[in-house]
C-alpha positions in Angstrom: 0.0 0.0 0.0 1.4 3.3 -1.1 0.0 6.1 1.1 -3.7 6.5 0.3 -3.4 4.7 -3.0 -4.1 1.0 -3.2 -3.0 -1.5 -5.8 -6.2 -3.4 -6.7 -6.6 -6.5 -8.8 -10.0 -6.4 -10.4 -11.1 -9.8 -11.6 -14.0 -10.0 -14.1 -14.7 -13.2 -16.1 -17.5 -11.6 -18.0 -16.1 -8.3 -19.2 -18.9 -6.8 -21.2 -22.1 -4.7 -20.9 -22.7 -3.2 -17.5 -19.8 -5.2 -15.9 -17.3 -3.6 -18.3 -18.9 -0.2 -18.1 -18.7 -0.3 -14.3 -15.1 -1.6 -14.0 -13.5 0.6 -16.6 -15.3 3.6 -15.1 -14.0 2.8 -11.6 -10.5 2.4 -13.0 -10.7 5.8 -14.7 -12.1 7.7 -11.7 -10.6 6.0 -8.7 -7.5 7.4 -6.9 -6.5 3.7 -6.5 -4.6 1.8 -9.2 -6.7 -0.9 -10.7 -5.2 -3.8 -12.7 -8.0 -5.4 -14.7 -7.9 -9.2 -15.2 -10.7 -10.1 -17.5 -12.2 -12.6 -20.0 -14.5 -11.8 -22.9 -18.3 -11.6 -22.2 -19.6 -14.8 -23.8 -20.6 -18.3 -22.6 -21.7 -16.9 -19.2 -22.3 -20.4 -17.7 -18.8 -21.5 -18.6 -17.3 -18.3 -17.3 -19.0 -18.9 -13.9 -17.7 -22.5 -13.9 -14.3 -22.3 -15.4 -13.2 -18.7 -15.8 -11.6 -18.8 -12.3 -9.0 -21.4 -13.4 -7.7 -19.2 -16.3 -7.8 -16.0 -14.3 -6.0 -17.7 -11.4 -3.1 -18.6 -13.7 -3.0 -15.0 -15.0 -3.1 -13.6 -11.5 -0.1 -15.7 -10.4 1.8 -14.6 -13.4 1.0 -10.9 -12.8 3.9 -8.9 -11.3 2.0 -5.9 -10.0 1.6 -5.6 -6.3 -1.9 -6.3 -4.9 -3.4 -4.8 -1.7 -6.9 -6.0 -2.4 -8.9 -8.2 -4.8 -12.1 -6.8 -6.3 -14.1 -9.7 -7.8 -17.3 -9.8 -9.8 -20.2 -12.1 -9.0 -19.3 -14.0 -12.3 -16.2 -15.3 -10.6 -16.1 -18.7 -8.9 -14.2 -17.1 -6.0 -13.5 -20.3 -3.9 -11.8 -21.9 -6.9 -9.9 -18.7 -7.7 -8.6 -18.3 -4.1 -7.7 -22.0 -3.8 -5.5 -21.8 -6.9 -3.9 -18.5 -5.9 -3.5 -19.2 -2.2 0.2 -18.8 -2.2 -0.2 -15.2 -3.4 -3.5 -14.0 -1.8 -3.7 -15.8 1.5 -3.4 -12.5 3.3 -5.2 -10.3 0.8 -8.7 -8.9 1.5 -11.3 -9.7 -1.1 -14.4 -7.7 -2.0 -17.1 -9.4 -4.1 -19.3 -7.1 -6.2 -22.8 -8.3 -7.1 -24.2 -6.8 -10.3 -26.7 -9.7 -10.4 -27.1 -13.1 -8.8 -28.2 -16.5 -10.1 -30.7 -17.1 -7.3 -33.2 -14.4 -8.2 -32.4 -13.6 -11.8 -35.7 -14.4 -13.7 -35.6 -17.4 -15.9 -36.7 -17.4 -19.6 -40.1 -19.0 -20.3 -40.1 -22.8 -20.0 -36.6 -22.9 -18.5 -35.9 -24.3 -15.0 -33.4 -22.7 -12.8 -30.1 -24.7 -12.4 -29.2 -24.3 -8.7 -25.5 -24.9 -9.5 -25.0 -21.3 -10.5 -26.8 -19.9 -7.5 -24.7 -22.1 -5.3 -21.5 -20.8 -6.9 -22.7 -17.3 -6.0 -23.4 -18.4 -2.4 -20.0 -20.1 -2.1 -18.3 -17.0 -3.4 -20.1 -14.8 -0.9 -19.0 -17.2 1.9 -15.4 -16.9 0.7 -15.3 -13.1 0.4 -14.3 -10.8 3.2 -16.9 -8.2 2.2 -19.7 -8.1 -0.4 -21.1 -5.1 -2.2 -24.5 -5.3 -3.8 -25.6 -2.7 -6.4 -29.0 -1.8 -4.9 -31.0 -2.2 -1.7 -33.7 -4.0 -3.7 -31.1 -6.5 -4.9 -29.7 -7.1 -1.5 -33.1 -7.7 0.0 -34.3 -10.1 -2.7 -31.0 -12.0 -2.7 -31.0 -12.7 1.0 -34.7 -13.5 1.0 -34.1 -16.2 -1.6 -30.9 -17.7 -0.3 -32.4 -19.8 2.5 -35.0 -21.2 0.1 -32.2 -22.1 -2.4 -30.1 -23.8 0.3 -33.1 -25.8 1.5 -33.2 -27.6 -1.9 -30.1 -29.5 -0.9 -30.4 -32.7 1.1 -28.3 -32.0 4.2 -25.6 -29.7 5.6 -27.4 -26.8 4.1 -25.5 -24.2 6.3 -28.5 -22.1 6.8 -27.0 -20.6 9.9 -24.3 -19.0 7.7 -26.7 -16.8 5.9 -26.9 -14.3 8.7 -23.1 -14.0 8.9 -23.0 -13.4 5.1 -25.7 -10.7 5.4 -23.6 -9.1 8.1 -20.6 -8.6 5.7 -22.8 -7.3 2.8 -23.8 -3.8 2.1 -25.3 -1.7 -0.7 -22.8 0.1 -3.0 -24.6 1.6 -5.9 -22.6 1.8 -9.1 -21.1 4.9 -10.7 -21.8 5.9 -14.3 -19.9 8.1 -16.8 -22.7 10.6 -17.0 -20.7 13.8 -17.5 -19.5 12.6 -20.9 -23.1 12.9 -22.2 -22.8 16.7 -21.8 -20.5 17.0 -24.8 -23.3 15.7 -27.1 -26.2 17.8 -25.9 -28.6 18.8 -28.7 -32.0 20.5 -28.9 -35.1 18.4 -29.1 -37.7 18.3 -31.8 -41.3 19.5 -31.1 -42.9 16.1 -31.4 -42.5 14.2 -28.1 -40.2 11.2 -28.5 -40.6 7.9 -26.5 -37.4 6.1 -25.9 -36.6 2.4 -25.3 -32.9 1.9 -24.5 -33.1 -1.4 -22.6 -31.8 -4.8 -23.6 -34.1 -6.6 -26.1 -34.8 -9.5 -23.7 -37.7 -11.2 -22.1 -36.9 -9.8 -18.6 -37.5 -6.2 -19.9 -41.0 -7.3 -21.1 -41.0 -5.6 -24.5 -44.4 -7.2 -25.2 -46.0 -5.1 -22.4 -44.3 -2.0 -23.7 -45.6 -2.5 -27.3 -49.1 -3.3 -25.9 -49.1 0.0 -24.1 -47.7 1.8 -27.1 -50.6 0.5 -29.3 -53.1 1.8 -26.8 -51.4 5.2 -26.7 -51.4 5.3 -30.5 -55.1 4.4 -30.6 -55.8 7.4 -28.3 -54.8 9.6 -31.2 -51.8 11.4 -29.6 -48.8 12.2 -31.7 -45.3 10.8 -30.8 -42.0 9.6 -32.2 -40.4 6.3 -31.2 -36.8 5.4 -30.7 -35.9 1.7 -30.2 -32.3 1.4 -29.0 -30.6 -1.0 -26.6 -28.6 -4.1 -27.1 -30.0 -7.1 -29.0 -28.3 -10.5 -28.8 -31.3 -12.4 -30.3 -31.5 -13.7 -33.8 -35.2 -13.2 -34.0 -36.4 -10.4 -31.7 -39.9 -10.9 -33.0 -41.6 -8.3 -30.7 -39.4 -5.7 -32.2 -39.7 -6.8 -35.8 -43.5 -6.7 -35.4 -43.3 -3.3 -33.8 -41.1 -2.0 -36.6 -43.9 -2.5 -39.0 -46.7 -1.5 -36.6 -45.1 1.8 -35.6 -43.4 2.6 -38.9 -44.9 6.1 -39.0 -43.6 7.0 -35.6 -40.2 5.2 -35.7 -37.2 7.5 -35.9 -34.5 5.0 -34.8 -34.3 1.2 -34.7 -31.4 -0.9 -33.3 -28.3 -0.9 -31.2 -26.0 2.2 -31.4 -22.4 1.2 -31.0 -21.2 4.8 -31.4 -21.5 6.7 -28.1 -21.9 10.1 -29.7 -24.9 8.9 -31.7 -26.4 7.2 -28.6 -26.0 10.3 -26.5 -27.6 12.5 -29.2 -30.5 10.0 -29.4 -31.1 10.3 -25.6 -30.9 14.1 -25.6 -33.4 14.2 -28.5 -35.9 12.0 -26.5 -38.6 13.3 -24.1 -39.9 10.2 -22.3 -38.1 7.0 -21.3 -40.4 4.1 -20.4 -39.6 0.8 -18.6 -41.9 -2.2 -18.4 -39.2 -4.4 -16.9 -40.0 -7.5 -14.8 -36.3 -7.6 -13.7 -33.9 -4.8 -12.9 -31.3 -5.0 -10.1 -30.3 -1.3 -10.6 -31.3 0.5 -13.9 -28.3 2.0 -15.7 -30.1 2.6 -19.0 -32.9 4.6 -17.2 -30.4 6.6 -15.3 -28.5 7.6 -18.5 -31.8 8.7 -20.1 -32.8 10.6 -17.0 -29.4 12.5 -17.0 -30.2 13.6 -20.6 -33.5 15.1 -19.3 -35.8 12.3 -20.3 -38.9 12.1 -18.1 -39.1 8.5 -16.8 -42.2 6.4 -16.4 -41.2 3.3 -14.4 -43.1 0.5 -12.7 -43.5 0.9 -9.0 -41.4 -2.2 -8.2 -37.8 -3.5 -8.5 -35.2 -0.8 -7.8 -37.1 1.9 -9.5 -38.7 3.5 -6.4 -35.1 4.1 -5.1 -34.3 6.0 -8.3 -37.2 8.4 -8.8 -40.0 10.1 -6.8 -43.5 8.7 -6.9 -44.7 11.0 -9.7 -42.5 9.0 -12.2 -43.9 5.6 -11.1 -47.0 3.7 -12.3 -48.8 0.7 -10.9 -50.2 -1.2 -13.9 -50.6 -0.9 -17.7 -53.8 1.1 -17.5 -52.0 3.8 -15.3 -49.0 3.8 -17.6 -51.2 4.4 -20.7 -53.0 7.2 -18.8 -49.8 8.9 -17.8 -48.2 8.6 -21.2 -51.2 10.0 -23.0 -51.4 13.0 -20.5 -47.7 13.8 -21.0 -47.8 13.5 -24.8 -50.9 15.7 -25.0 -49.4 18.3 -22.7 -45.5 18.2 -23.1 -45.2 21.1 -20.7 -45.9 18.5 -17.9 -42.6 16.7 -18.8 -40.1 17.2 -16.0 -36.8 16.1 -17.3 -34.8 18.6 -15.2 -35.8 16.9 -11.9 -35.0 13.6 -13.4 -31.6 14.9 -14.5 -30.8 16.0 -10.9 -31.8 12.7 -9.5 -29.6 10.9 -12.0 -26.5 13.1 -11.5 -25.8 11.6 -8.0 -24.6 8.5 -9.8 -21.9 10.2 -11.8 -18.5 8.9 -11.0 -17.5 12.4 -9.6 -19.9 11.6 -6.8 -19.5 7.8 -6.5 -15.7 7.4 -6.9 -14.8 9.0 -3.6 -17.3 6.6 -1.8 -15.7 3.6 -3.5 -12.2 4.8 -2.7 -13.1 5.3 0.9 -14.7 1.9 1.1 -11.8 0.1 -0.5 -9.4 1.8 1.7 -11.4 0.9 4.8 -11.6 -2.8 3.8 -7.9 -3.0 3.0 -7.0 -1.5 6.3 -9.5 -3.5 8.4 -9.4 -7.0 7.1 -6.7 -9.2 8.6 -5.6 -12.8 7.9 -6.8 -15.6 10.1 -4.2 -16.8 12.6 
């Protein structure tokens, strides 16, 4: 440890999407020195099983000093630590949960494989501290853990859950929001509805397009931008919507260019979520920072992100609120949304991470 600056080994077997966004942002904004040890973001089940072996080999070969290990929930931490024990036997370890495999919703007709939930649990047991990206996530994870463990025949270690909860705390992520400011642009006069979430079942795009059809039927004028990442060969809800909303559609598909993505957000008026799963909500926060008025379900982590006026209870209420805002755009309050989002910029979050990492590095000692 060099003064107030730590040397941190950040281990991420699934270096893509929000995992990559978070880790590279922390590396840029932290006062500590992060060495990133990563694997490409594909084959997530294999990464959770076997990524630890490859990354352990690389960790042993790395020459940089290490005051603390920051591991992702996609790492099989007991395997990693077993294979690197000669190097890290006295090194504190923080495990960061972006998601977990105990409560992540399953695709239709697919049954949960408890193997992956158990790897998360064993990793939590092996870590010195655990950070979870929202209070909602923390609550749901520890509510489900005892039920997961009870599926096993004996030696379920249920008494260990309380100790694991005691070393776990909420640490909301930082986002590179300030970089959006360079691409600010004026909006058009026609209100634009934005979808910037993943094109996956857990975001419930079918519900979004059902609502949108009812809004269109009400006779209000709007534009529609469909962004967000798509990993599916046949995103049929979106291909049908492309035809159904052809007159309203101004953008369709993932934007790999950040400037173009930022301009799309600044040009939008209303960001809507119909998600059935969201541990934090990075896409919504980005849109809010660009002065999009959010309409979000009153569930998941959304109540922690926005005041009540931005929440809805069911599809009928969502339709009612969307129609009212589209008919009277002066009711759109993107400025309050922007202020709420700004607290997640790395300028505000990095000092909290730095302090937390420093505290853990100083306070965790090896067992005798």
